[in-house]
Backbone as CSV, one residue per row, in Angstrom:
resi,resn,N_x,N_y,N_z,CA_x,CA_y,CA_z,C_x,C_y,C_z
1,MET,-58.313,17.880,-85.921,-58.008,18.294,-84.635,-58.066,17.165,-83.628
2,ALA,-58.699,16.266,-83.965,-58.818,15.155,-83.071,-57.464,14.520,-82.833
3,ILE,-56.651,14.460,-83.825,-55.319,13.881,-83.664,-54.469,14.839,-82.847
4,GLU,-54.636,16.119,-83.136,-53.879,17.102,-82.374,-54.306,17.040,-80.913
5,ASP,-55.581,16.862,-80.649,-56.056,16.776,-79.271,-55.505,15.495,-78.596
6,ILE,-55.489,14.449,-79.375,-54.971,13.191,-78.856,-53.495,13.349,-78.559
7,LEU,-52.748,13.982,-79.478,-51.311,14.171,-79.292,-51.055,15.087,-78.094
8,ARG,-51.876,16.155,-78.031,-51.742,17.056,-76.904,-52.066,16.301,-75.609
9,ALA,-53.095,15.501,-75.608,-53.487,14.753,-74.433,-52.396,13.744,-74.063
10,LEU,-51.825,13.082,-75.095,-50.731,12.141,-74.857,-49.503,12.874,-74.315
11,ASP,-49.241,14.024,-74.891,-48.097,14.829,-74.468,-48.307,15.263,-73.011
12,GLN,-49.528,15.704,-72.707,-49.840,16.151,-71.346,-49.725,14.970,-70.379
13,GLN,-50.215,13.819,-70.813,-50.151,12.646,-69.949,-48.698,12.238,-69.737
14,ALA,-47.858,12.316,-70.783,-46.441,11.970,-70.673,-45.766,12.924,-69.700
15,LYS,-46.123,14.238,-69.819,-45.566,15.232,-68.907,-45.992,14.926,-67.469
16,ASP,-47.286,14.651,-67.289,-47.793,14.342,-65.956,-47.107,13.094,-65.384
17,ASP,-46.957,12.084,-66.252,-46.273,10.865,-65.815,-44.816,11.162,-65.439
18,CYS,-44.144,11.962,-66.266,-42.737,12.340,-65.979,-42.665,13.123,-64.680
19,ASP,-43.603,14.086,-64.512,-43.611,14.883,-63.274,-43.845,13.966,-62.064
20,ALA,-44.775,13.007,-62.223,-45.060,12.092,-61.124,-43.840,11.238,-60.816
21,VAL,-43.161,10.723,-61.857,-41.951,9.916,-61.656,-40.863,10.769,-60.992
22,LEU,-40.694,12.001,-61.471,-39.679,12.897,-60.901,-40.015,13.236,-59.439
23,GLU,-41.305,13.486,-59.189,-41.728,13.796,-57.821,-41.486,12.592,-56.901
24,GLU,-41.841,11.395,-57.396,-41.611,10.176,-56.621,-40.114,9.953,-56.425
25,ALA,-39.318,10.202,-57.437,-37.864,10.052,-57.346,-37.293,11.053,-56.337
26,ALA,-37.832,12.288,-56.354,-37.358,13.313,-55.409,-37.695,12.897,-53.967
27,GLU,-38.933,12.381,-53.771,-39.319,11.925,-52.431,-38.443,10.752,-51.995
28,HIS,-38.223,9.849,-52.938,-37.369,8.687,-52.638,-35.939,9.141,-52.306
29,ALA,-35.431,10.086,-53.091,-34.083,10.619,-52.848,-34.017,11.300,-51.480
30,LYS,-35.120,12.060,-51.146,-35.176,12.739,-49.846,-35.165,11.699,-48.719
31,LEU,-35.926,10.607,-48.868,-35.939,9.542,-47.860,-34.557,8.904,-47.715
32,ILE,-33.925,8.638,-48.845,-32.572,8.053,-48.819,-31.610,9.016,-48.122
33,LEU,-31.706,10.303,-48.455,-30.828,11.317,-47.852,-31.087,11.416,-46.344
34,ASP,-32.388,11.412,-45.963,-32.718,11.463,-44.531,-32.158,10.238,-43.802
35,ASP,-32.339,9.041,-44.414,-31.793,7.821,-43.805,-30.270,7.897,-43.691
36,ALA,-29.624,8.400,-44.726,-28.160,8.517,-44.718,-27.713,9.503,-43.643
37,GLN,-28.446,10.617,-43.513,-28.089,11.601,-42.480,-28.292,11.027,-41.083
38,ARG,-29.419,10.277,-40.898,-29.649,9.638,-39.601,-28.543,8.619,-39.299
39,ALA,-28.196,7.812,-40.302,-27.147,6.805,-40.113,-25.812,7.488,-39.798
40,ALA,-25.529,8.584,-40.510,-24.284,9.319,-40.265,-24.280,9.889,-38.845
41,GLN,-25.434,10.440,-38.407,-25.525,11.003,-37.059,-25.388,9.905,-36.010
42,ASP,-26.035,8.746,-36.284,-25.910,7.616,-35.351,-24.457,7.155,-35.254
43,THR,-23.785,7.069,-36.392,-22.379,6.674,-36.414,-21.532,7.697,-35.657
44,LYS,-21.798,8.975,-35.929,-21.062,10.051,-35.254,-21.308,9.988,-33.743
45,ASP,-22.572,9.801,-33.344,-22.902,9.708,-31.916,-22.243,8.482,-31.285
46,GLY,-22.230,7.367,-32.020,-21.587,6.147,-31.528,-20.102,6.368,-31.298
47,TYR,-19.448,7.007,-32.271,-18.016,7.295,-32.098,-17.800,8.266,-30.942
48,ALA,-18.669,9.238,-30.810,-18.534,10.203,-29.712,-18.680,9.490,-28.369
49,ARG,-19.674,8.575,-28.266,-19.839,7.825,-27.019,-18.618,6.955,-26.743
50,GLN,-18.102,6.334,-27.806,-16.924,5.472,-27.649,-15.719,6.295,-27.200
51,VAL,-15.522,7.448,-27.810,-14.409,8.328,-27.424,-14.607,8.788,-25.983
52,GLU,-15.859,9.108,-25.630,-16.140,9.546,-24.258,-15.859,8.417,-23.266
53,ARG,-16.259,7.175,-23.605,-15.990,6.033,-22.717,-14.489,5.840,-22.546
54,VAL,-13.763,5.895,-23.644,-12.307,5.717,-23.578,-11.683,6.835,-22.744
55,ALA,-12.146,8.064,-22.965,-11.604,9.200,-22.206,-11.918,9.057,-20.722
56,ARG,-13.166,8.642,-20.402,-13.523,8.459,-18.991,-12.703,7.344,-18.366
57,ALA,-12.529,6.249,-19.097,-11.746,5.127,-18.564,-10.300,5.561,-18.326
58,ARG,-9.745,6.289,-19.284,-8.367,6.770,-19.133,-8.267,7.723,-17.943
59,ALA,-9.243,8.633,-17.839,-9.243,9.578,-16.724,-9.382,8.831,-15.392
60,ALA,-10.247,7.818,-15.362,-10.427,7.037,-14.134,-9.133,6.323,-13.758
61,ARG,-8.444,5.763,-14.768,-7.164,5.094,-14.486,-6.149,6.092,-13.938
62,GLN,-6.122,7.274,-14.527,-5.171,8.284,-14.058,-5.508,8.739,-12.636
63,VAL,-6.802,8.935,-12.371,-7.219,9.339,-11.024,-6.877,8.241,-10.022
64,ASN,-7.185,6.991,-10.386,-6.877,5.877,-9.482,-5.378,5.749,-9.250
65,ALA,-4.594,5.927,-10.311,-3.138,5.863,-10.158,-2.650,6.986,-9.243
66,ALA,-3.217,8.166,-9.411,-2.830,9.297,-8.569,-3.227,9.046,-7.116
67,ARG,-4.432,8.500,-6.916,-4.870,8.187,-5.546,-3.961,7.141,-4.916
68,LEU,-3.638,6.102,-5.689,-2.766,5.051,-5.174,-1.397,5.619,-4.815
69,GLU,-0.869,6.460,-5.691,0.433,7.072,-5.419,0.369,7.937,-4.160
70,ALA,-0.717,8.695,-4.018,-0.869,9.533,-2.835,-0.969,8.670,-1.575
71,LYS,-1.752,7.583,-1.649,-1.864,6.694,-0.493,-0.516,6.068,-0.158
72,MET,0.236,5.694,-1.195,1.550,5.100,-0.953,2.478,6.106,-0.292
73,LYS,2.419,7.369,-0.743,3.273,8.398,-0.144,2.880,8.653,1.308
74,VAL,1.571,8.716,1.557,1.107,8.926,2.924,1.520,7.745,3.799
75,SER,1.313,6.532,3.275,1.681,5.333,4.028,3.180,5.306,4.303
76,SER,3.962,5.678,3.299,5.410,5.707,3.480,5.800,6.747,4.526
77,ALA,5.157,7.916,4.460,5.460,8.970,5.437,5.073,8.512,6.838
78,LYS,3.914,7.841,6.943,3.503,7.337,8.253,4.480,6.273,8.744
79,GLY,4.873,5.375,7.834,5.841,4.341,8.201,7.153,4.955,8.649
80,ASP,7.595,5.980,7.926,8.830,6.670,8.315,8.669,7.330,9.683
81,GLY,7.489,7.893,9.934,7.236,8.538,11.226,7.286,7.539,12.358
82,VAL,6.629,6.404,12.169,6.630,5.365,13.202,8.041,4.833,13.395
83,GLU,8.724,4.601,12.288,10.102,4.098,12.365,10.990,5.081,13.119
84,SER,10.788,6.370,12.864,11.629,7.368,13.547,11.365,7.382,15.052
85,VAL,10.120,7.093,15.454,9.817,7.026,16.894,10.638,5.921,17.540
86,PHE,10.638,4.737,16.922,11.382,3.616,17.512,12.886,3.809,17.366
87,LYS,13.314,4.473,16.307,14.743,4.751,16.151,15.205,5.695,17.262
88,GLU,14.410,6.730,17.509,14.756,7.669,18.578,14.753,6.958,19.931
89,ALA,13.779,6.075,20.119,13.742,5.310,21.378,15.008,4.467,21.507
90,GLY,15.452,3.863,20.408,16.678,3.074,20.423,17.895,3.907,20.772
91,GLU,17.909,5.131,20.252,19.036,6.021,20.543,19.039,6.442,22.015
92,ARG,17.887,6.450,22.628,17.789,6.863,24.030,18.026,5.710,25.004
93,LEU,18.174,4.497,24.512,18.336,3.340,25.408,19.539,3.486,26.339
94,SER,20.631,4.041,25.812,21.830,4.145,26.656,21.603,5.076,27.848
95,SER,20.608,5.957,27.747,20.335,6.855,28.876,19.635,6.127,30.025
96,LEU,19.274,4.862,29.816,18.639,4.092,30.884,19.644,3.634,31.942
97,ARG,20.915,3.812,31.665,21.943,3.434,32.647,22.036,4.535,33.716
98,ASP,20.989,4.598,34.516,20.976,5.564,35.610,20.892,4.799,36.924
99,GLU,20.464,5.449,37.979,20.436,4.800,39.295,19.451,3.631,39.366
100,THR,18.502,3.547,38.454,17.540,2.435,38.464,17.990,1.279,37.562
101,TYR,19.112,1.438,36.880,19.541,0.420,35.923,19.892,-0.900,36.606
102,ASP,20.467,-0.855,37.794,20.826,-2.108,38.491,19.589,-2.985,38.664
103,SER,18.497,-2.379,39.054,17.248,-3.121,39.245,16.718,-3.653,37.909
104,LEU,16.791,-2.817,36.881,16.338,-3.237,35.538,17.184,-4.407,35.044
105,PHE,18.515,-4.314,35.186,19.397,-5.392,34.740,19.083,-6.678,35.504
106,ALA,18.878,-6.566,36.810,18.580,-7.752,37.625,17.292,-8.414,37.135
107,SER,16.289,-7.629,36.789,15.022,-8.189,36.277,15.223,-8.871,34.922
108,LEU,15.987,-8.222,34.041,16.254,-8.813,32.723,17.025,-10.126,32.869
109,ALA,18.010,-10.136,33.750,18.831,-11.326,33.971,17.999,-12.448,34.576
110,ALA,17.181,-12.123,35.579,16.350,-13.146,36.216,15.406,-13.772,35.191
111,GLU,14.829,-12.956,34.333,13.925,-13.469,33.298,14.675,-14.377,32.333
112,ALA,15.868,-13.966,31.919,16.646,-14.748,30.946,17.171,-16.046,31.534
113,MET,17.404,-16.071,32.847,18.011,-17.247,33.471,16.985,-18.201,34.105
114,THR,15.737,-17.820,34.119,14.701,-18.659,34.733,14.606,-20.005,34.028
115,GLY,14.608,-21.066,34.836,14.435,-22.412,34.299,15.695,-23.022,33.717
116,ILE,16.816,-22.358,33.860,18.081,-22.875,33.333,18.913,-23.363,34.508
117,ASP,19.627,-24.447,34.300,20.557,-24.899,35.338,21.867,-25.291,34.672
118,GLY,22.885,-25.431,35.484,24.190,-25.817,34.954,25.014,-24.614,34.550
119,GLU,25.852,-24.855,33.547,26.770,-23.811,33.095,26.124,-22.977,31.995
120,VAL,26.388,-21.677,32.049,25.868,-20.755,31.036,26.977,-19.798,30.627
121,THR,26.798,-19.240,29.454,27.658,-18.132,29.027,26.750,-16.913,28.938
122,VAL,27.188,-15.841,29.558,26.393,-14.616,29.584,27.161,-13.549,28.814
123,PHE,26.516,-13.027,27.786,27.122,-11.964,26.979,26.501,-10.642,27.400
124,VAL,27.381,-9.689,27.742,26.936,-8.368,28.194,27.898,-7.315,27.666
125,ALA,27.516,-6.047,27.840,28.449,-4.949,27.590,29.478,-4.975,28.723
126,ALA,30.675,-4.483,28.458,31.764,-4.550,29.435,31.363,-3.981,30.788
127,GLU,30.594,-2.890,30.782,30.227,-2.266,32.051,29.191,-3.077,32.851
128,ASP,28.630,-4.128,32.257,27.648,-4.959,32.957,28.218,-6.301,33.423
129,ALA,29.515,-6.495,33.288,30.117,-7.787,33.639,29.895,-8.131,35.110
130,ALA,30.107,-7.195,35.995,29.924,-7.459,37.434,28.448,-7.753,37.735
131,ARG,27.561,-7.025,37.103,26.126,-7.259,37.304,25.752,-8.672,36.840
132,ALA,26.331,-9.102,35.702,26.030,-10.431,35.158,26.522,-11.521,36.101
133,ASN,27.730,-11.357,36.649,28.255,-12.336,37.613,27.342,-12.429,38.828
134,ALA,26.886,-11.275,39.338,26.014,-11.259,40.507,24.671,-11.918,40.193
135,ALA,24.126,-11.663,39.018,22.834,-12.243,38.631,22.944,-13.755,38.480
136,ALA,24.037,-14.248,37.873,24.233,-15.689,37.703,24.391,-16.352,39.070
137,GLU,25.152,-15.721,39.949,25.340,-16.273,41.288,24.013,-16.324,42.037
138,SER,23.214,-15.268,41.877,21.905,-15.208,42.526,20.967,-16.294,41.989
139,ALA,21.125,-16.640,40.713,20.291,-17.683,40.102,20.854,-19.075,40.345
140,GLY,22.013,-19.158,40.979,22.640,-20.450,41.260,23.251,-21.089,40.035
141,LEU,23.746,-20.287,39.118,24.335,-20.800,37.877,25.836,-20.573,37.864
142,GLN,26.544,-21.473,37.188,27.975,-21.272,36.929,28.049,-20.535,35.603
143,ALA,28.580,-19.321,35.627,28.538,-18.485,34.434,29.922,-18.075,33.979
144,THR,30.083,-18.111,32.684,31.228,-17.476,32.042,30.679,-16.183,31.467
145,VAL,31.237,-15.064,31.878,30.733,-13.765,31.443,31.646,-13.222,30.354
146,ASP,31.028,-12.875,29.215,31.753,-12.296,28.071,31.278,-10.847,27.947
147,GLY,32.163,-9.908,28.179,31.814,-8.482,28.176,31.984,-7.814,26.825
148,SER,31.845,-8.555,25.728,32.073,-7.967,24.397,30.783,-7.634,23.633
149,LEU,29.644,-7.775,24.261,28.382,-7.534,23.568,28.167,-6.041,23.363
150,ASP,27.850,-5.662,22.152,27.578,-4.256,21.834,26.093,-4.007,22.070
151,THR,25.793,-3.494,23.263,24.396,-3.264,23.631,24.301,-2.068,24.564
152,ALA,23.122,-1.454,24.576,22.876,-0.342,25.501,22.555,-0.861,26.887
153,GLY,22.291,-2.145,27.007,21.997,-2.741,28.302,21.318,-4.085,28.126
154,GLY,21.321,-4.865,29.197,20.715,-6.176,29.134,21.762,-7.241,28.856
155,LEU,21.295,-8.452,28.470,22.214,-9.569,28.326,21.662,-10.606,27.352
156,VAL,22.572,-11.514,26.957,22.216,-12.689,26.166,22.777,-13.880,26.936
157,VAL,21.901,-14.858,27.164,22.313,-16.039,27.922,22.283,-17.243,26.990
158,GLU,23.424,-17.986,26.966,23.504,-19.248,26.220,23.625,-20.371,27.231
159,ALA,22.800,-21.382,27.035,22.831,-22.517,27.963,22.790,-23.816,27.172
160,TYR,23.164,-24.890,27.865,23.105,-26.236,27.286,23.854,-26.320,25.952
161,GLY,25.094,-25.837,25.991,25.941,-25.903,24.796,25.408,-25.043,23.661
162,ALA,24.820,-23.902,23.980,24.276,-22.929,23.021,23.024,-23.442,22.301
163,ARG,22.413,-24.499,22.829,21.143,-24.966,22.249,19.994,-24.068,22.678
164,VAL,20.158,-23.408,23.813,19.160,-22.451,24.299,19.846,-21.092,24.363
165,ILE,19.257,-20.140,23.654,19.791,-18.772,23.662,18.637,-17.846,24.001
166,ARG,18.825,-17.071,25.036,17.801,-16.109,25.449,18.373,-14.714,25.350
167,ARG,17.778,-13.949,24.454,18.215,-12.570,24.230,17.302,-11.651,25.038
168,ASN,17.893,-10.918,25.929,17.107,-10.010,26.749,17.850,-8.680,26.885
169,THR,18.241,-8.140,25.722,18.884,-6.823,25.720,17.808,-5.755,25.560
170,LEU,18.167,-4.536,25.857,17.215,-3.434,25.697,16.805,-3.296,24.226
171,GLU,17.758,-3.503,23.319,17.448,-3.404,21.888,16.459,-4.496,21.465
172,ASP,16.671,-5.721,21.984,15.746,-6.813,21.657,14.352,-6.522,22.195
173,ARG,14.280,-6.002,23.402,12.977,-5.689,24.001,12.272,-4.604,23.185
174,LEU,13.033,-3.588,22.773,12.443,-2.514,21.967,11.948,-3.064,20.631
175,GLU,12.728,-3.953,20.031,12.325,-4.540,18.746,11.024,-5.340,18.903
176,ARG,10.896,-6.094,19.979,9.666,-6.864,20.216,8.479,-5.934,20.437
177,VAL,8.709,-4.885,21.202,7.632,-3.914,21.428,7.242,-3.264,20.106
178,ALA,8.233,-2.934,19.296,7.952,-2.282,18.008,7.083,-3.176,17.131
179,GLN,7.339,-4.467,17.132,6.546,-5.391,16.307,5.084,-5.370,16.705
180,PHE,4.810,-5.251,17.987,3.428,-5.326,18.456,2.758,-3.966,18.579
181,LYS,3.534,-2.925,18.697,2.945,-1.622,19.006,3.011,-0.612,17.856
182,GLN,3.502,-1.008,16.695,3.594,-0.059,15.576,2.232,0.522,15.225
183,ALA,1.211,-0.308,15.185,-0.128,0.180,14.837,-0.617,1.182,15.881
184,ASP,-0.351,0.899,17.155,-0.775,1.817,18.214,-0.035,3.156,18.107
185,VAL,1.247,3.094,17.835,2.039,4.326,17.687,1.528,5.118,16.485
186,ALA,1.259,4.423,15.381,0.740,5.105,14.191,-0.593,5.757,14.502
187,ARG,-1.451,5.076,15.245,-2.761,5.624,15.591,-2.578,6.900,16.420
188,VAL,-1.649,6.899,17.355,-1.414,8.079,18.194,-0.840,9.219,17.361
189,LEU,0.100,8.893,16.470,0.738,9.925,15.662,-0.175,10.535,14.612
190,PHE,-1.048,9.724,14.021,-1.757,10.171,12.825,-3.260,10.208,12.964
191,SER,-3.764,10.171,14.179,-5.225,10.262,14.367,-5.643,11.688,14.538
């Protein structure tokens, strides 16, 4: 029996050793599986964060593009509004030929002819030819008056062989005012 006891003891020890190896292998496998699951979750979370970053960046670009487009449309509408104010003012220039126009023309002519001497050519609308002759005479200038200028009022004076040209038409004055006052008009219209 001693051999049988030894064999039984050896058999039991082999079983215990196998169980211990299997138990250790199972624990090791569980650790490997846990590590693999953690790594998979980390990878999945990383991809999710990356997709979220890309989606946010794309959404931000789209929002910014939409904002820019909206600002451009608003700016364009404001520009059109300001432009229409000056266009309407330009269309109304011809209505300035009323009882006060003689005085206005005389002021425009005096300003354009100041500091000039000798012979000049004065370009005006046909209906302002007599006014131009009177203004040149008043300024002591010898003037050739050309009544072919297409203008709502005012004049263009050429002096010294056309080296000096002074534009003082109503359209020119409106254009100069528009250059300096567009921001003010926009502020009044859109505030």
